[in-house]
C-alpha positions as YAML, in Angstrom:
chain: A
units: angstrom
residues:
- id: 1
  name: MET
  ca: [101.89, 171.05, 176.02]
- id: 2
  name: ILE
  ca: [102.77, 170.85, 172.12]
- id: 3
  name: PRO
  ca: [100.10, 170.11, 169.99]
- id: 4
  name: ARG
  ca: [100.22, 166.83, 168.29]
- id: 5
  name: LEU
  ca: [97.90, 167.68, 165.40]
- id: 6
  name: PRO
  ca: [100.79, 168.74, 162.72]
- id: 7
  name: VAL
  ca: [102.56, 164.68, 163.30]
- id: 8
  name: VAL
  ca: [99.13, 163.36, 162.43]
- id: 9
  name: VAL
  ca: [99.12, 165.43, 159.36]
- id: 10
  name: ALA
  ca: [102.48, 165.23, 158.65]
- id: 11
  name: ALA
  ca: [101.80, 161.16, 158.88]
- id: 12
  name: CYS
  ca: [98.81, 161.04, 156.91]
- id: 13
  name: ALA
  ca: [100.57, 163.09, 154.18]
- id: 14
  name: ALA
  ca: [103.22, 160.45, 154.10]
- id: 15
  name: LEU
  ca: [100.44, 157.70, 154.06]
- id: 16
  name: SER
  ca: [98.74, 159.37, 151.17]
- id: 17
  name: VAL
  ca: [102.24, 159.36, 149.40]
- id: 18
  name: PHE
  ca: [103.18, 155.57, 150.33]
- id: 19
  name: VAL
  ca: [99.53, 154.41, 149.17]
- id: 20
  name: GLY
  ca: [99.85, 156.66, 146.18]
- id: 21
  name: ALA
  ca: [103.00, 154.71, 145.04]
- id: 22
  name: SER
  ca: [101.73, 151.84, 145.75]
- id: 23
  name: VAL
  ca: [98.69, 152.30, 143.59]
- id: 24
  name: ALA
  ca: [100.87, 153.45, 140.74]
- id: 25
  name: SER
  ca: [102.93, 150.21, 141.29]
- id: 26
  name: ALA
  ca: [99.96, 148.21, 141.02]
- id: 27
  name: VAL
  ca: [98.53, 149.69, 138.05]
- id: 28
  name: GLU
  ca: [101.35, 148.92, 135.56]
- id: 29
  name: VAL
  ca: [104.84, 147.35, 135.78]
- id: 30
  name: ASP
  ca: [106.90, 147.50, 132.52]
- id: 31
  name: GLY
  ca: [103.95, 148.14, 131.06]
- id: 32
  name: ALA
  ca: [102.07, 145.24, 132.10]
- id: 33
  name: ALA
  ca: [98.38, 145.50, 133.36]
- id: 34
  name: SER
  ca: [97.48, 144.47, 136.95]
- id: 35
  name: ALA
  ca: [95.13, 142.31, 138.25]
- id: 36
  name: THR
  ca: [93.04, 145.21, 139.42]
- id: 37
  name: GLU
  ca: [92.83, 146.55, 135.95]
- id: 38
  name: PRO
  ca: [91.54, 145.54, 132.90]
- id: 39
  name: ALA
  ca: [93.65, 144.46, 130.18]
- id: 40
  name: VAL
  ca: [94.53, 146.99, 127.33]
- id: 41
  name: ARG
  ca: [95.95, 146.77, 124.11]
- id: 42
  name: ILE
  ca: [99.39, 148.67, 124.23]
- id: 43
  name: GLY
  ca: [100.31, 151.05, 121.19]
- id: 44
  name: ASN
  ca: [102.68, 148.16, 119.50]
- id: 45
  name: GLN
  ca: [100.08, 145.20, 119.58]
- id: 46
  name: THR
  ca: [97.48, 144.24, 117.22]
- id: 47
  name: PRO
  ca: [94.80, 142.01, 117.08]
- id: 48
  name: THR
  ca: [95.03, 138.29, 116.01]
- id: 49
  name: GLN
  ca: [93.32, 137.97, 112.64]
- id: 50
  name: VAL
  ca: [92.64, 134.98, 110.60]
- id: 51
  name: PRO
  ca: [93.64, 135.10, 107.15]
- id: 52
  name: PRO
  ca: [91.05, 135.00, 104.31]
- id: 53
  name: THR
  ca: [90.66, 131.83, 102.32]
- id: 54
  name: PRO
  ca: [92.57, 132.38, 99.02]
- id: 55
  name: PRO
  ca: [90.37, 132.45, 95.94]
- id: 56
  name: GLN
  ca: [89.72, 129.07, 94.55]
- id: 57
  name: PRO
  ca: [90.12, 128.23, 90.69]
- id: 58
  name: GLU
  ca: [87.09, 127.47, 89.03]
- id: 59
  name: SER
  ca: [88.68, 124.04, 87.43]
- id: 60
  name: VAL
  ca: [90.84, 121.63, 89.06]
- id: 61
  name: GLN
  ca: [92.67, 118.48, 87.69]
- id: 62
  name: TYR
  ca: [92.24, 115.29, 89.44]
- id: 63
  name: ARG
  ca: [93.93, 111.78, 88.82]
- id: 64
  name: VAL
  ca: [91.08, 109.03, 89.67]
- id: 65
  name: THR
  ca: [92.60, 105.47, 90.61]
- id: 66
  name: VAL
  ca: [90.28, 102.44, 90.51]
- id: 67
  name: LEU
  ca: [92.39, 99.75, 92.34]
- id: 68
  name: SER
  ca: [91.37, 96.05, 91.93]
- id: 69
  name: GLU
  ca: [92.49, 93.93, 95.19]
- id: 70
  name: TRP
  ca: [90.24, 90.79, 94.42]
- id: 71
  name: THR
  ca: [92.94, 88.21, 94.77]
- id: 72
  name: GLN
  ca: [93.45, 84.81, 96.14]
- id: 73
  name: SER
  ca: [94.78, 86.37, 99.04]
- id: 74
  name: SER
  ca: [91.85, 88.81, 99.52]
- id: 75
  name: HIS
  ca: [89.47, 86.09, 98.99]
- id: 76
  name: PRO
  ca: [90.72, 82.79, 99.83]
- id: 77
  name: THR
  ca: [87.00, 80.88, 100.19]
- id: 78
  name: THR
  ca: [84.96, 82.75, 97.90]
- id: 79
  name: LEU
  ca: [87.24, 83.81, 94.57]
- id: 80
  name: PRO
  ca: [85.56, 82.27, 91.41]
- id: 81
  name: PRO
  ca: [87.39, 81.27, 88.36]
- id: 82
  name: ASN
  ca: [88.78, 83.82, 85.78]
- id: 83
  name: SER
  ca: [87.37, 86.87, 88.33]
- id: 84
  name: HIS
  ca: [88.45, 90.40, 87.11]
- id: 85
  name: PHE
  ca: [87.07, 93.87, 87.03]
- id: 86
  name: SER
  ca: [85.54, 94.66, 83.93]
- id: 87
  name: PRO
  ca: [86.71, 97.88, 82.19]
- id: 88
  name: SER
  ca: [86.31, 100.91, 84.70]
- id: 89
  name: VAL
  ca: [83.88, 103.59, 83.77]
- id: 90
  name: VAL
  ca: [84.86, 106.97, 85.68]
- id: 91
  name: VAL
  ca: [82.41, 110.03, 84.93]
- id: 92
  name: ALA
  ca: [82.63, 113.74, 86.14]
- id: 93
  name: HIS
  ca: [79.25, 115.40, 86.70]
- id: 94
  name: GLY
  ca: [77.37, 117.77, 88.29]
- id: 95
  name: ASP
  ca: [74.00, 116.29, 89.32]
- id: 96
  name: VAL
  ca: [73.62, 113.74, 91.97]
- id: 97
  name: GLY
  ca: [72.36, 110.47, 90.46]
- id: 98
  name: ASP
  ca: [74.07, 111.05, 87.05]
- id: 99
  name: LEU
  ca: [75.43, 107.39, 86.52]
- id: 100
  name: PHE
  ca: [73.10, 105.57, 88.81]
- id: 101
  name: VAL
  ca: [70.73, 105.72, 91.74]
- id: 102
  name: ARG
  ca: [70.88, 103.11, 94.89]
- id: 103
  name: GLY
  ca: [67.06, 102.47, 94.92]
- id: 104
  name: ALA
  ca: [66.04, 103.01, 91.43]
- id: 105
  name: VAL
  ca: [65.69, 100.55, 88.51]
- id: 106
  name: ALA
  ca: [69.21, 100.58, 86.46]
- id: 107
  name: SER
  ca: [69.43, 102.23, 83.23]
- id: 108
  name: ASP
  ca: [70.02, 100.13, 80.09]
- id: 109
  name: GLY
  ca: [73.73, 101.11, 80.12]
- id: 110
  name: ILE
  ca: [74.04, 100.49, 83.75]
- id: 111
  name: GLU
  ca: [72.25, 96.73, 83.09]
- id: 112
  name: GLN
  ca: [74.76, 95.87, 80.39]
- id: 113
  name: MET
  ca: [77.87, 97.02, 82.37]
- id: 114
  name: ALA
  ca: [76.96, 94.80, 85.37]
- id: 115
  name: GLU
  ca: [76.04, 91.68, 83.36]
- id: 116
  name: THR
  ca: [78.14, 91.80, 80.71]
- id: 117
  name: GLY
  ca: [81.03, 94.30, 81.44]
- id: 118
  name: SER
  ca: [80.01, 95.95, 78.41]
- id: 119
  name: THR
  ca: [80.29, 100.05, 78.54]
- id: 120
  name: SER
  ca: [79.08, 101.26, 75.14]
- id: 121
  name: THR
  ca: [75.31, 101.56, 75.83]
- id: 122
  name: LEU
  ca: [76.54, 103.31, 79.60]
- id: 123
  name: VAL
  ca: [78.62, 105.45, 77.63]
- id: 124
  name: ALA
  ca: [75.97, 106.67, 75.08]
- id: 125
  name: GLU
  ca: [73.63, 107.14, 77.96]
- id: 126
  name: LEU
  ca: [75.74, 109.76, 79.41]
- id: 127
  name: ALA
  ca: [76.76, 111.41, 76.57]
- id: 128
  name: GLY
  ca: [73.20, 112.32, 76.24]
- id: 129
  name: ASP
  ca: [73.13, 113.93, 80.16]
- id: 130
  name: ALA
  ca: [73.86, 117.92, 79.65]
- id: 131
  name: SER
  ca: [75.22, 117.51, 83.60]
- id: 132
  name: VAL
  ca: [78.27, 115.05, 82.61]
- id: 133
  name: THR
  ca: [81.26, 116.79, 81.79]
- id: 134
  name: SER
  ca: [83.53, 113.80, 81.21]
- id: 135
  name: THR
  ca: [83.19, 110.02, 80.75]
- id: 136
  name: GLN
  ca: [86.41, 107.73, 80.57]
- id: 137
  name: VAL
  ca: [86.56, 104.14, 80.07]
- id: 138
  name: GLY
  ca: [89.65, 101.94, 81.25]
- id: 139
  name: SER
  ca: [90.44, 98.54, 80.82]
- id: 140
  name: SER
  ca: [89.72, 94.87, 82.41]
- id: 141
  name: ILE
  ca: [91.97, 94.16, 85.40]
- id: 142
  name: PHE
  ca: [92.69, 90.61, 86.66]
- id: 143
  name: GLY
  ca: [94.07, 90.13, 89.78]
- id: 144
  name: ALA
  ca: [95.87, 93.14, 91.70]
- id: 145
  name: GLY
  ca: [96.41, 96.25, 89.64]
- id: 146
  name: GLU
  ca: [94.67, 99.62, 88.82]
- id: 147
  name: ASN
  ca: [93.12, 101.80, 86.21]
- id: 148
  name: GLU
  ca: [94.26, 105.30, 86.14]
- id: 149
  name: PHE
  ca: [92.29, 108.39, 84.76]
- id: 150
  name: VAL
  ca: [92.68, 112.53, 84.81]
- id: 151
  name: VAL
  ca: [89.49, 114.48, 84.97]
- id: 152
  name: THR
  ca: [88.71, 117.96, 85.13]
- id: 153
  name: LEU
  ca: [86.38, 119.20, 87.60]
- id: 154
  name: THR
  ca: [84.47, 122.35, 87.91]
- id: 155
  name: LYS
  ca: [82.61, 123.97, 90.82]
- id: 156
  name: ASP
  ca: [79.43, 123.46, 88.60]
- id: 157
  name: ALA
  ca: [80.25, 119.92, 87.94]
- id: 158
  name: SER
  ca: [82.84, 118.59, 91.03]
- id: 159
  name: LEU
  ca: [81.33, 114.89, 91.11]
- id: 160
  name: VAL
  ca: [83.22, 111.71, 90.20]
- id: 161
  name: SER
  ca: [81.32, 108.85, 90.06]
- id: 162
  name: ALA
  ca: [82.76, 105.22, 88.98]
- id: 163
  name: VAL
  ca: [81.49, 101.48, 88.14]
- id: 164
  name: THR
  ca: [83.07, 98.08, 87.17]
- id: 165
  name: MET
  ca: [81.47, 95.03, 87.01]
- id: 166
  name: LEU
  ca: [82.61, 91.71, 89.54]
- id: 167
  name: ALA
  ca: [83.18, 89.39, 86.44]
- id: 168
  name: PRO
  ca: [81.88, 86.55, 86.57]
- id: 169
  name: SER
  ca: [78.95, 87.36, 88.10]
- id: 170
  name: PRO
  ca: [75.07, 87.56, 87.45]
- id: 171
  name: ASP
  ca: [74.89, 91.51, 87.65]
- id: 172
  name: TRP
  ca: [77.12, 92.40, 90.59]
- id: 173
  name: PHE
  ca: [79.17, 95.55, 90.61]
- id: 174
  name: VAL
  ca: [81.44, 97.77, 92.49]
- id: 175
  name: GLY
  ca: [81.60, 101.48, 92.73]
- id: 176
  name: VAL
  ca: [81.30, 104.86, 94.10]
- id: 177
  name: ARG
  ca: [78.63, 107.77, 93.31]
- id: 178
  name: ASP
  ca: [78.40, 111.54, 93.78]
- id: 179
  name: VAL
  ca: [81.51, 112.10, 95.49]
- id: 180
  name: SER
  ca: [82.06, 115.64, 95.47]
- id: 181
  name: MET
  ca: [85.72, 117.06, 95.74]
- id: 182
  name: PHE
  ca: [84.41, 121.07, 96.18]
- id: 183
  name: VAL
  ca: [83.14, 121.33, 99.59]
- id: 184
  name: GLU
  ca: [82.44, 124.26, 101.50]
- id: 185
  name: GLY
  ca: [84.09, 126.38, 99.22]
- id: 186
  name: GLU
  ca: [87.36, 124.71, 98.73]
- id: 187
  name: TRP
  ca: [88.80, 122.19, 96.72]
- id: 188
  name: LEU
  ca: [89.78, 118.78, 98.52]
- id: 189
  name: ASP
  ca: [93.15, 117.77, 98.19]
- id: 190
  name: VAL
  ca: [92.64, 113.89, 98.26]
- id: 191
  name: ILE
  ca: [89.75, 110.95, 99.02]
- id: 192
  name: GLU
  ca: [90.25, 107.28, 99.24]
- id: 193
  name: PHE
  ca: [87.37, 104.95, 99.67]
- id: 194
  name: ASP
  ca: [86.71, 101.20, 99.50]
- id: 195
  name: LEU
  ca: [84.40, 100.41, 96.50]
- id: 196
  name: SER
  ca: [80.99, 99.83, 97.49]
- id: 197
  name: ASN
  ca: [79.14, 96.72, 96.60]
- id: 198
  name: TYR
  ca: [75.95, 96.76, 94.44]
- id: 199
  name: ASP
  ca: [73.35, 94.29, 92.85]
- id: 200
  name: ALA
  ca: [72.03, 95.90, 89.86]
- id: 201
  name: GLY
  ca: [68.37, 93.75, 90.62]
- id: 202
  name: THR
  ca: [68.43, 92.69, 86.57]
- id: 203
  name: ASP
  ca: [69.36, 89.07, 86.94]
- id: 204
  name: SER
  ca: [68.36, 86.45, 89.36]
- id: 205
  name: GLY
  ca: [71.30, 84.22, 89.33]
- id: 206
  name: THR
  ca: [72.71, 83.66, 92.90]
- id: 207
  name: SER
  ca: [76.10, 82.43, 92.11]
- id: 208
  name: TRP
  ca: [79.21, 84.15, 90.57]
- id: 209
  name: THR
  ca: [78.84, 81.57, 87.70]
- id: 210
  name: SER
  ca: [75.12, 81.15, 87.40]
- id: 211
  name: PRO
  ca: [73.59, 81.30, 83.62]
- id: 212
  name: ASN
  ca: [71.70, 83.96, 82.45]
- id: 213
  name: PHE
  ca: [68.37, 84.54, 84.32]
- id: 214
  name: ASP
  ca: [66.99, 87.99, 83.87]
- id: 215
  name: THR
  ca: [64.52, 89.34, 86.66]
- id: 216
  name: ASP
  ca: [61.03, 90.53, 85.12]
- id: 217
  name: PRO
  ca: [60.23, 93.06, 86.11]
- id: 218
  name: ALA
  ca: [63.58, 94.32, 87.10]
- id: 219
  name: ALA
  ca: [64.29, 95.07, 90.78]
- id: 220
  name: VAL
  ca: [65.89, 98.26, 92.16]
- id: 221
  name: ILE
  ca: [69.89, 98.49, 92.40]
- id: 222
  name: SER
  ca: [70.38, 97.64, 96.16]
- id: 223
  name: GLY
  ca: [73.50, 96.17, 97.83]
- id: 224
  name: PRO
  ca: [74.43, 92.07, 98.21]
- id: 225
  name: VAL
  ca: [71.24, 90.16, 98.04]
- id: 226
  name: ASP
  ca: [72.39, 86.63, 97.17]
- id: 227
  name: ALA
  ca: [74.77, 84.47, 99.80]
- id: 228
  name: ALA
  ca: [77.50, 83.91, 97.49]
- id: 229
  name: PHE
  ca: [77.91, 87.58, 96.84]
- id: 230
  name: SER
  ca: [77.45, 88.45, 100.66]
- id: 231
  name: ALA
  ca: [80.24, 85.75, 101.33]
- id: 232
  name: ALA
  ca: [82.79, 87.59, 99.22]
- id: 233
  name: VAL
  ca: [81.60, 91.02, 100.56]
- id: 234
  name: ALA
  ca: [82.20, 89.98, 104.42]
- id: 235
  name: GLU
  ca: [86.01, 88.60, 103.39]
- id: 236
  name: SER
  ca: [87.28, 91.78, 102.48]
- id: 237
  name: ALA
  ca: [86.89, 94.90, 100.23]
- id: 238
  name: PHE
  ca: [87.12, 94.11, 96.13]
- id: 239
  name: GLY
  ca: [89.37, 97.14, 95.64]
- id: 240
  name: ARG
  ca: [89.40, 101.19, 96.24]
- id: 241
  name: ILE
  ca: [89.27, 104.48, 94.49]
- id: 242
  name: VAL
  ca: [91.33, 107.10, 95.06]
- id: 243
  name: VAL
  ca: [90.94, 110.57, 93.88]
- id: 244
  name: GLU
  ca: [94.05, 113.26, 94.44]
- id: 245
  name: ARG
  ca: [94.34, 116.72, 93.12]
- id: 246
  name: ILE
  ca: [96.88, 117.24, 90.66]
...
C-alpha cells in the first residue's frame, strides 16, 4: 500500500499557501485598510487641521445707522401730531451702563433728552466719563429717515449705545444699550436691532401730548408704563439700528 501521508502534507501546504494569499489580499487592496485591520495613515496623507483665527486688529471702524420707521403707515391709530425722533445720541464706550441703566434713576442728561429732546446736558455728562471714547449727535428725523455715524471701537471700548426721544411725549424714548461688537475674541461684521422702548420715569404725563408733570420723586427707567405708549408699541417698532463694520 502506498502511504498517503505525503498527499496530506502537500494538501496542507497548499491550504497554507491559499490561506496566506487570502489574508494578504484581505489586509490591503490598493493601499486601503480592510475591515479586519485598523485604519492607518498612508505616507502621503496629513491630518485635517483647523486654521487658526487670524489676529484681530486693536481698533475697527463701524457705521452706525439709526433709522426711524415711525409713520402713518406703521402706526395708523396711535401716531401723534408732529411726531419725530429728536437728535440721536450715539456713544462708543467701554463700561456697561455708561449711557443709561434700565432699572436705575435717569441722569439729568437722560431726563432732558427724554422730555425735551435736548442733548447738551447728556453730552456734557458723557464727556466726563473716562470710559466713553466717542459721543456723536445727529439731527431730528420726521417720518421715515435716518441718522448715520462713523465710530471707532477698540478692544477695551467695544460697546455701542444710542438714544433718541419720541417727540412729542412726556418722557418716552427709544434706543439700544451696551451692544458689544467684539465677541469671543473676534470683531462682528454687522448687527441689527429694533430700537427698544423706554419710559425715563421723570414725567407723569399719560399721553403723547400731555403737559409737563414732573414725577417727584423720579421713578426708575423702565419699559412702557402708560396705555398710550403701550398701544403704539403694540402696533409696530418705531425704528431700527444697524451697526456695520466698514
